[in-house]
Structures are given as structure tokens and as C-alpha cells.
C-alpha positions as CSV (number, residue, x, y, z in Angstrom):
1,M,46.8,37.7,-61.7
2,P,48.4,34.9,-59.7
3,K,48.8,37.3,-56.8
4,R,45.0,38.1,-56.9
5,H,44.1,34.4,-57.0
6,F,46.4,33.8,-54.0
7,S,44.7,36.6,-52.1
8,L,41.3,35.2,-52.9
9,K,42.2,31.8,-51.7
10,R,43.7,33.3,-48.6
11,A,40.6,35.3,-48.0
12,L,38.4,32.3,-48.3
13,A,40.5,30.3,-45.9
14,V,40.4,33.1,-43.4
15,S,36.6,33.3,-43.8
16,A,36.2,29.6,-43.3
17,L,38.4,29.6,-40.2
18,T,36.4,32.5,-38.9
19,L,33.2,30.7,-39.5
20,M,34.5,27.6,-37.8
21,L,35.6,29.6,-34.8
22,V,32.2,31.3,-34.6
23,L,30.4,28.0,-34.8
24,A,32.8,26.5,-32.2
25,V,32.1,29.5,-29.9
26,A,28.3,29.1,-30.5
27,V,28.4,25.4,-29.9
28,G,30.5,25.9,-26.8
29,A,28.2,28.5,-25.6
30,G,25.2,26.2,-26.3
31,V,26.8,23.4,-24.4
32,A,27.6,25.7,-21.5
33,W,24.0,26.9,-21.5
34,L,22.7,23.4,-21.4
35,R,24.8,22.7,-18.4
36,M,23.9,25.9,-16.5
37,P,22.0,25.3,-13.3
38,L,18.2,25.7,-13.7
39,S,16.4,28.3,-11.8
40,L,14.3,26.6,-9.0
41,P,11.9,28.0,-6.4
42,A,13.3,25.5,-3.8
43,D,16.1,23.2,-3.2
44,K,14.1,20.3,-4.7
45,V,11.1,20.6,-7.0
46,D,8.7,17.7,-7.9
47,F,6.5,17.5,-10.9
48,V,4.2,14.8,-12.3
49,I,3.8,13.6,-15.9
50,D,0.5,11.9,-16.6
51,E,0.1,9.1,-19.0
52,G,-0.3,10.3,-22.6
53,T,0.9,13.9,-22.0
54,S,2.4,15.5,-25.1
55,M,6.0,16.9,-25.1
56,R,4.5,20.4,-25.1
57,G,2.3,19.4,-22.2
58,I,5.3,18.1,-20.3
59,A,7.2,21.4,-20.9
60,H,4.1,23.2,-19.6
61,R,3.9,21.0,-16.5
62,I,7.6,21.6,-15.8
63,R,7.2,25.4,-16.1
64,E,4.1,25.2,-13.9
65,A,6.2,23.6,-11.2
66,G,8.4,26.7,-11.1
67,I,11.4,25.3,-13.0
68,G,13.0,28.0,-15.1
69,V,13.5,26.4,-18.4
70,P,12.4,27.8,-21.9
71,A,9.7,25.5,-23.1
72,E,10.8,25.6,-26.8
73,A,14.4,24.8,-25.8
74,L,13.2,21.9,-23.8
75,I,11.0,20.6,-26.5
76,A,13.7,21.0,-29.2
77,L,16.4,19.2,-27.1
78,A,14.0,16.4,-26.2
79,R,13.2,15.8,-29.8
80,L,16.8,16.2,-31.0
81,T,18.0,13.5,-28.5
82,G,14.9,11.3,-28.9
83,A,14.0,11.7,-25.3
84,D,10.4,12.7,-26.3
85,R,9.8,9.1,-27.4
86,R,11.0,7.5,-24.2
87,I,9.5,9.7,-21.4
88,K,7.5,7.6,-18.9
89,A,4.5,8.8,-16.9
90,G,5.2,9.3,-13.2
91,G,6.8,11.7,-10.7
92,Y,10.1,13.4,-11.3
93,E,12.3,15.8,-9.3
94,V,14.9,18.4,-10.0
95,V,17.5,19.4,-7.4
96,R,19.2,22.7,-7.1
97,G,22.3,22.9,-9.2
98,E,21.0,20.5,-11.9
99,S,20.9,21.6,-15.6
100,L,18.6,21.3,-18.5
101,W,20.8,18.6,-19.9
102,T,20.5,16.6,-16.7
103,L,16.7,17.1,-16.7
104,V,16.4,15.8,-20.3
105,K,18.5,12.8,-19.5
106,R,16.4,11.9,-16.5
107,L,13.2,12.2,-18.6
108,S,14.8,10.0,-21.2
109,R,15.6,7.3,-18.7
110,G,12.2,7.4,-17.1
111,D,14.0,8.1,-13.8
112,V,10.9,8.6,-11.7
113,T,11.1,9.3,-8.0
114,Q,9.9,6.7,-5.5
115,R,7.6,7.3,-2.6
116,E,6.3,4.7,-0.2
117,I,3.2,3.8,1.9
118,T,2.8,1.1,4.4
119,F,-0.4,-0.9,5.2
120,I,-0.1,-2.3,8.7
121,E,-1.1,-5.9,9.5
122,G,-4.5,-5.8,11.2
123,W,-5.7,-2.6,9.6
124,N,-9.2,-2.6,8.1
125,F,-10.2,-1.0,4.9
126,R,-11.3,2.3,6.5
127,Q,-7.8,2.7,8.0
128,I,-6.2,1.9,4.6
129,R,-8.4,4.5,2.8
130,A,-7.4,7.1,5.5
131,A,-3.7,6.4,5.0
132,L,-4.1,6.8,1.2
133,R,-5.9,10.1,1.8
134,R,-3.2,11.5,4.1
135,H,-0.3,10.7,1.7
136,P,0.7,14.0,0.0
137,D,2.2,12.2,-3.1
138,I,-0.9,10.1,-4.0
139,R,-3.4,11.4,-6.5
140,Q,-6.8,11.1,-4.9
141,T,-9.5,9.6,-7.1
142,L,-11.7,7.7,-4.5
143,D,-13.1,10.5,-2.3
144,D,-16.7,10.1,-3.5
145,V,-16.4,6.4,-4.3
146,D,-18.1,3.8,-2.0
147,D,-16.5,0.6,-1.0
148,A,-18.5,-1.7,-3.3
149,T,-17.5,0.4,-6.3
150,V,-13.8,0.2,-5.2
151,A,-14.1,-3.6,-5.0
152,A,-15.4,-3.6,-8.6
153,M,-12.6,-1.3,-9.7
154,I,-9.9,-3.6,-8.4
155,G,-11.5,-6.6,-10.0
156,A,-12.7,-8.3,-6.8
157,S,-15.4,-11.0,-7.0
158,T,-17.0,-9.6,-3.7
159,S,-18.6,-6.2,-3.1
160,H,-17.0,-6.0,0.3
161,P,-13.3,-5.1,0.0
162,E,-12.3,-5.8,3.6
163,G,-9.3,-8.1,3.9
164,L,-8.4,-8.0,0.3
165,F,-5.2,-5.9,0.6
166,F,-1.9,-7.4,1.6
167,P,-0.2,-5.5,4.5
168,D,3.2,-4.4,3.1
169,T,5.2,-1.3,2.1
170,Y,4.5,-0.3,-1.4
171,L,6.9,1.9,-3.5
172,F,5.3,4.1,-6.1
173,A,6.1,7.1,-8.3
174,A,4.9,10.4,-7.0
175,G,1.5,11.2,-8.5
176,S,0.4,7.6,-8.7
177,S,-3.3,7.2,-7.9
178,D,-4.9,5.6,-4.9
179,I,-6.8,3.0,-7.0
180,D,-3.5,1.9,-8.6
181,I,-1.9,1.3,-5.3
182,L,-5.0,-0.6,-4.1
183,R,-4.8,-2.8,-7.2
184,R,-1.3,-3.7,-6.4
185,A,-2.1,-4.6,-2.8
186,Y,-5.1,-6.6,-4.0
187,R,-3.0,-8.6,-6.4
188,A,-0.4,-9.2,-3.8
189,Q,-3.0,-10.5,-1.3
190,Q,-4.4,-12.8,-4.0
191,R,-1.0,-14.2,-4.7
192,E,-0.3,-14.8,-1.1
193,L,-3.6,-16.4,-0.5
194,A,-3.3,-18.7,-3.5
195,E,0.1,-19.9,-2.4
196,I,-0.9,-20.4,1.2
197,W,-4.1,-22.2,0.3
198,N,-2.0,-24.8,-1.6
199,Q,-0.2,-25.4,1.7
200,R,-3.3,-26.1,3.8
201,D,-3.8,-29.0,6.0
202,P,-6.1,-31.6,4.4
203,D,-8.7,-31.8,7.2
204,L,-9.6,-28.1,7.6
205,P,-13.3,-27.1,8.0
206,L,-12.6,-24.4,5.5
207,G,-14.2,-24.5,2.1
208,S,-12.4,-21.9,0.1
209,P,-9.4,-19.5,0.1
210,Y,-11.8,-16.7,1.0
211,E,-12.8,-18.5,4.2
212,A,-9.1,-18.9,5.1
213,L,-8.9,-15.2,4.6
214,I,-11.8,-14.6,7.0
215,L,-10.2,-16.8,9.6
216,G,-6.8,-15.3,9.1
217,S,-8.2,-11.8,9.7
218,I,-9.7,-13.0,13.1
219,I,-6.4,-14.5,14.1
220,E,-4.6,-11.3,13.2
221,K,-6.9,-9.3,15.5
222,E,-6.8,-11.9,18.4
223,T,-3.0,-12.4,18.4
224,G,-0.8,-10.4,20.7
225,L,2.1,-12.8,20.6
226,E,3.6,-14.4,17.5
227,A,4.1,-17.7,19.2
228,D,0.3,-17.9,19.9
229,R,-0.9,-17.6,16.4
230,R,-1.1,-21.3,15.4
231,R,-2.4,-22.2,18.8
232,I,-5.2,-19.6,18.6
233,A,-6.0,-20.8,15.1
234,G,-6.3,-24.4,16.5
235,V,-8.9,-23.1,19.0
236,F,-11.0,-21.7,16.2
237,I,-10.6,-24.8,14.0
238,N,-11.7,-27.0,16.9
239,R,-14.7,-24.9,17.5
240,L,-15.7,-24.9,13.8
241,K,-15.4,-28.7,13.7
242,L,-17.6,-29.0,16.7
243,G,-20.2,-26.5,15.5
244,M,-19.5,-24.2,18.5
245,P,-19.8,-20.5,18.0
246,L,-16.4,-18.8,17.7
247,Q,-17.3,-16.2,20.3
248,T,-14.4,-13.8,19.5
249,D,-14.7,-10.2,20.5
250,P,-12.9,-8.6,17.5
251,T,-15.8,-9.7,15.2
252,V,-18.3,-8.1,17.5
253,I,-16.3,-4.9,17.5
254,Y,-16.1,-5.0,13.7
255,G,-19.9,-5.3,13.5
256,L,-20.4,-2.3,15.8
257,G,-18.3,-0.2,13.4
258,E,-18.1,3.5,14.3
259,N,-20.5,2.9,17.2
260,F,-17.7,1.1,19.1
261,D,-16.4,3.6,21.7
262,G,-13.4,1.5,22.9
263,N,-15.3,-0.3,25.7
264,L,-16.9,-3.6,24.8
265,R,-20.0,-4.2,27.0
266,R,-22.0,-7.3,27.6
267,R,-25.0,-5.9,25.7
268,D,-22.7,-5.5,22.7
269,L,-22.1,-9.2,22.8
270,Q,-25.8,-9.7,22.7
271,T,-26.5,-7.3,19.9
272,D,-26.8,-9.3,16.7
273,T,-25.0,-8.3,13.5
274,P,-23.7,-10.4,10.7
275,W,-20.3,-10.3,12.4
276,N,-21.3,-11.2,15.9
277,T,-19.8,-14.6,16.5
278,Y,-21.6,-14.8,19.9
279,T,-25.1,-14.7,18.3
280,R,-24.2,-16.6,15.1
281,R,-22.3,-19.8,14.5
282,G,-19.5,-20.3,11.9
283,L,-17.3,-17.7,10.3
284,P,-18.6,-14.2,9.8
285,P,-19.5,-13.3,6.2
286,T,-16.4,-11.3,5.4
287,P,-12.9,-10.7,6.9
288,I,-12.6,-8.1,9.6
289,A,-9.2,-6.8,8.8
290,N,-6.3,-7.3,6.4
291,P,-4.2,-10.2,7.7
292,G,-0.5,-10.7,7.1
293,R,1.2,-13.8,5.8
294,A,1.8,-15.2,9.4
295,S,-1.9,-15.1,10.2
296,L,-2.9,-16.6,6.9
297,L,-0.5,-19.5,7.4
298,A,-1.8,-20.1,10.9
299,A,-5.3,-20.3,9.5
300,V,-4.4,-23.1,7.2
301,Q,-1.8,-24.8,9.3
302,P,-3.2,-24.6,12.9
303,E,-1.6,-26.2,15.8
304,K,-3.3,-29.5,16.6
305,H,-4.6,-29.7,20.2
306,K,-7.7,-30.0,22.2
307,Y,-8.1,-26.5,23.4
308,L,-11.5,-24.8,23.1
309,Y,-10.9,-21.6,25.1
310,F,-8.3,-18.9,25.5
311,V,-8.1,-15.6,27.5
312,S,-5.6,-12.9,27.4
313,R,-3.1,-12.6,30.3
314,G,-2.8,-8.9,29.7
315,D,0.7,-9.0,28.6
316,G,0.0,-10.1,25.0
317,S,0.1,-13.7,25.7
318,S,-2.9,-16.0,26.2
319,A,-3.9,-18.8,28.6
320,F,-5.4,-21.8,26.9
321,S,-7.8,-24.4,28.3
322,E,-9.7,-27.5,27.2
323,T,-12.7,-27.1,29.6
324,L,-15.0,-24.2,30.4
325,E,-14.3,-24.7,34.2
326,A,-10.5,-24.2,33.6
327,H,-11.2,-21.3,31.3
328,N,-13.3,-19.6,33.9
329,R,-10.5,-19.9,36.4
330,Y,-8.2,-18.1,34.0
331,V,-10.9,-15.5,33.4
332,A,-11.1,-14.8,37.2
333,R,-7.3,-14.6,37.4
334,Y,-6.6,-12.4,34.3
335,Q,-9.7,-10.5,33.5
336,L,-12.2,-10.0,36.4
337,G,-9.5,-8.3,38.5
338,R,-9.3,-5.7,35.7
339,G,-13.0,-5.2,35.6
340,Q,-13.5,-7.3,32.4
341,G,-16.4,-9.7,31.9
342,A,-15.8,-13.4,31.2
343,R,-15.3,-14.2,27.5
344,T,-15.6,-17.6,25.9
345,T,-12.4,-17.2,23.9
346,G,-11.0,-14.3,25.9
347,Q,-9.8,-10.9,24.9
348,A,-6.5,-10.6,23.1
349,A,-4.2,-7.6,23.0
350,K,-5.5,-6.5,19.5
351,E,-9.2,-6.4,20.4
352,A,-9.1,-2.9,21.7
353,V,-8.1,-1.6,18.2
354,Q,-11.3,0.0,16.7
355,P,-12.0,-1.3,13.2
């Protein structure tokens, strides 16, 4: 009897040891499987998770991208580790050689991939929309939306979105929408404008931050040389104070819109539009481009002088004068020899850029 009892205990011990070994092998195999490289159709595969997508929907999106991972295994592992409660919307990527375990950790951290887009100083809204459309990682939502509706969507108080977007480089997760990026650029411009307006000179003939934005956009298009910004701003401020028309070519070009063919003619200067500062006094009704910080600062902190005229020398710099007689001499020297007509404030390097 004792021998039989001993044999039973021994058999149970052997069985337990065997079970532990089997479990260890199974766990080891499972861990090894979790760390096996995923099957990918390319060296790098991107996928996008939209806001509010369920774990099963996420697994489906990953499979749709061509990443060879069993959906049920991904769901189970995400739930087991708690990753399913921490996954953030955005763009993700998987690189060849990475495993299911790596993928779940990345999802758990919200480790979204970053893309970038740059809005250039002096671009108008049409150019910004074109850049958004060209970007392969931006989700397009505005193809059939007009400008006034876009302005309402970003929360602007004006129906004309020109000038409302701060020129900068914006990082975003792959799959972000065009309107989300525009909202960020709008908020950035509002912050810049509010800060700069608080730094304005006390005797400016500008009644609001929006008027500073309008003037800043003109300076942006008229300035070919950084050193001339505040001096050009001073010319426009002097003219506004005297009630003289600004007579600046970029506003005329903007008013012509898509009809501008790259050659500004005398008849264009005489064609009245809301933006023609030859036919209308004061500031135009809206900005004509998206100005950067330097042009905004120049608008509210202009150089103090008596100049009323400037003309481009053709090298990006401008020649300034206090009298029309002196201005006409500069025009004859720098413009007429190149076949250009005389302009009251001259033609700066950026005028030729079609809005």
C-alpha cells in the first residue's frame, strides 16, 4: 500500500511537471509568435485610425492596409494589455521587421506618425487650398466647399478667408483633415495678430487688428528686401494720414484675380474693383495675401519719415522719395528703361506673383 501511494504521488508530480513544461513551451511559443516580423506588402506601411473607431474597426483598417496580422489575435492582445482603451486617432506606420507586439505598443502609446505642410509668406488662400489638395497625407473634405463656408467652419467673423492663416510649417498626423490644419493656421494668425496689435504705435491711422492685417498683407507683397519693410510701411501710413490713395500694384493684381496674365497694364490700373487702390482711397476691404510676422510688425511699427513714394530698383530693393518729381526721376531710371510704366508707389519684386 505504501508503495502504491508513493507511485501515485510520483505520477502526479510527473504530470504536474509535464503540464508546466507544456505551458512553458506554449507561453514561449506565444511570446515568440508575438515577436515574429509581420508580413508587409512594402518596407513601410501607413494606416489611419479615425476618431471613434472600435477595436474591431481598427483591426479591419490594419488588415486593409495589407499588414498580415490575425484580427482576433490583435483584438485579444489589445484588450489584454489595455491598449484598446488608450489608442488615439491619427496616422500610424509599421516598418518591415516589426512585430505584432511592437504594433500594439505603438497603438497603446498613441505614437502617431508626423507629416508637415508649409504655408509660404505672401501666399493667398487659393494657393493654400492648392497646397492642401496636393498633399498625399491630408484627408480632403473641402473640394466642394466655397471660401465663405470655409471661413464659417474655422470660426472667422468675416466671410472672406484671405489673410487669416499664419504662414508657417505645420506638423500633423497622417490622415488629418484639411479643415483641421486650416483651423490651426487660423488660430496661429489670430494669436500673432493679437500680440502684435498690442505693440502698435499710438498714432496709427488703423482702427482694428483686421486693418493691420490688411496693411500687413500689402507690405508682404510689396517687399522684396527685409530691410525695406518698415520703410515701405511708413510710406503707406503717410499716405493714409494724408488721405492719398495707396496706389499699390499688388492690390490691383489681386482684384484682377485669375484674369491677371502676369503683365500689369495701364488699363488694369484704371479698372475699378474693390481692391484697386488707384481708383479707391484707403485700405482695400480685405487682405490680399497671408502676411508673416515681420510684415505685421512693420504695419504697426512703421518707420517714421516723410517719404510718399517708392519704386523698385529691380534687385529687390526700393528707391524712396518725398516728392513726385524725385519719384519720377527714379521711375525713369529704374522702370522706363525696362518698358515699365510709371507707378505712384512703384513696383516691388513680389508684385509679379499672381494671387
